N, C-alpha and C positions, 0 to 999 in steps of 0.2 A: 367163294365169295357169297356173302349173305344176300339173299334176295330181299328187296324192299317192296313194301306194299303200303298203300294209303299213307303217303309221306309228302309233307310240304317242307321244302328246304329254303331257307333264307340266308344262311351263313355261307359265305363264299360264292353265292350265286343263287338265282331263282330256279327251282325245279319242283315239279309236281309229279308224283308217281301214283297211278290209279290203284284201286283195290285188287285189280287183276295183275298188277306188277308192271303194266305198260307205262312208259314215260309219256305223259300227255302235256308236257310243258309247251310244246309247239301249238297246242290248241288254244292257248291263251293269247288273245290279241293284246297289244300294249295297254289298251284301256282296261280290259278284264284283269290283266295282271296287276296293274296299278290299283284298281278298285279292291281286289283281294288283299293286296299288300297293305294298303292304307287302313282299311277297316280292321284287319287282323292285328296289325302292329298296335293300333290304338286300343283294341279290345284287351290284348295281353298286357301292355305296359301301363295303360291308364285305367283299366278296369271299368271303362265306360264307353258309350257309343258316340258316333259322329252324326251330326244332323245332315239332312239332305242338302241344306244350304251350303255347308262346308264342302260336301262332296261335289256339288255342281260348280262351286267356285274354283275348286282345284282342277276339274277336268273339262268343264264346259263354260268357262268364264266368258267366252266370246259369243255365246248363244243367248237368245232371249230367254226369259224366265220359263216360259212354257216349253220351249225347245229343250232347254237344259233339263227340266224335270222329266220330259219324255225320254231323253237320252239316258238318264239315270235309271228310269223304270225298265227300259229295254235291256240295258246292260246288266242290271241286277238279275233279271229273269234269265239271261244267258249265263251269268255266273253261277246261279243256283243249279241250272241244268248241267253245267260242266262239273261242278263239285260233286254231283251225284255219282260220278265215275270214281271219285276218290273214297267216298264212304259217308259216314254219318256226320255231315257238316251242315249246320243251320245258319243261314243268313237271316238274321232277325231284325225286324223293324218294330220297335216298341216305344211308345211315348215320344215319337218323333225322332228317335235315334237308331242308328244302324250298328249292329254288332255281329260278330261271327263266332259261333260256339262249335268247338271241336269235341267229338266224343273221345273217350279214353283210347279208342282203337286207332285214332289218327296220330301219326308221329309228326311233330313240328319241332325242328331243332331250336328255333328261336324261343318258342314257349318253354321248352325243357331247360334251356340255358338261362333264361330269365328267372325261372323258378329256383334253379340251383344257385344262382348268384345271390338271390335274396336269402336263401338258407345260409350260405357262407357268411353273409353280413350279420345275421343274427346268431349263428352258431359256427364259428370258424373251424371247429374241430370235428364237424359232422362226417366228412368224407374220409374213407380209408385211402391208403396208398393207391390201390388198384382203381377205386372209384375216381380218384383225382386224375389218374392217368387217362381214363376214358373221357372225363369232362374236358381235360386240356386238349385231347386229340380232336374233340368236336369243336372247341373254340378256335383251334389253330387252323381250321379249314379256310379261314379268311375273315374279311370284314363283312358287315351286314349289307347285303344286296348291292354289291359294288357296281353293277351295271345300271342301276336306277339312279339317275342324276337329276333330281327335281328338288325344287325349293321345299316342297311339303315334307320330304323325307329327311332333310338335314337334321332336324331336331331329334328324330327317332334314332338316327345313326349315332349322333353325339351322346344321347342318353345310354344307348347300349354300350358304347365304348367306355364311358365313364363308369357304368355299373360293373363291367367286367374288371377293369383296372382297379377300381376301389376294392372289390371283393378279393382279388388276388393279392393286393397289397396287404390286406388284413392277414392273409396266410403268413406272409413274411413277418409282419409285426407281432403276431400273437402265437402262431402255431408252426413256424417254419421248422422247428426241431423235430416235429412229428414226421416229416417227410424226407425221403432220400435226396441226395444231390441231383439225381436224374430228374425228379419231379420239380425241384427248385429251379433247375436250369430251364425246364420246360415252361414254368411260370414266367420266368424272365423273357423267354422267347415269345410267349403269347403277348405279354405286355408290349414288347418292342414291335411286334407285328401290328398292333393296334395304334401304338404311338412310338414311332421310331426315334423320337427325341427324348424319351423318358430316361432321365439321368440316373434315377434310383435303380431302375431295372438294369441299366448298363453297368453300373458300379457293382451291383450284386452279382451279375453274370461274370464279370471279370474276377471277382473275389472267389466265386465258386470254381472257375476254371483254373485259378492259380493255386488253390489249396489241394 
């Protein structure tokens, strides 16, 4: 079994592995976890930051303005301290907006899959058979952060699901003859995992199993 280090996992569930290989997921309070998730999702998918006002509105809407700002400041400080155990991760506040920057040594499955799906959208024939198998194995670990059920995350979950399904549909539409039936079946399974009512994937899976 390959040991993991400096790893942030969002697909199938939330997990953080430190640079020493220890699982530090339990060190994240619900607030710290949500703060990391929201800022990082936004940084990766939107390529921009979130204002302090949006963060306080999401997490401390029941507090006064000064209390909410204080809570944000305290929790950002705690988050930075905790992320030092993971590796080179910068929680940046610039021009009024918060972002999280990961060094190349930090593994984040959501970041990798987001980038790979963008590549497929622009160049559907980029990945080899083996590369596609690895990509599909990673996507098939589950949906995005299933344990987090908050209104603020719904749009990110929807965007991720749509991005993956649209990218994989492109494979079928333009490059499906490049891949084996094994890979095509896996593509169908991944689409149905994310959208169990996807008729196109169901029809294609039945066709593949019948031939």
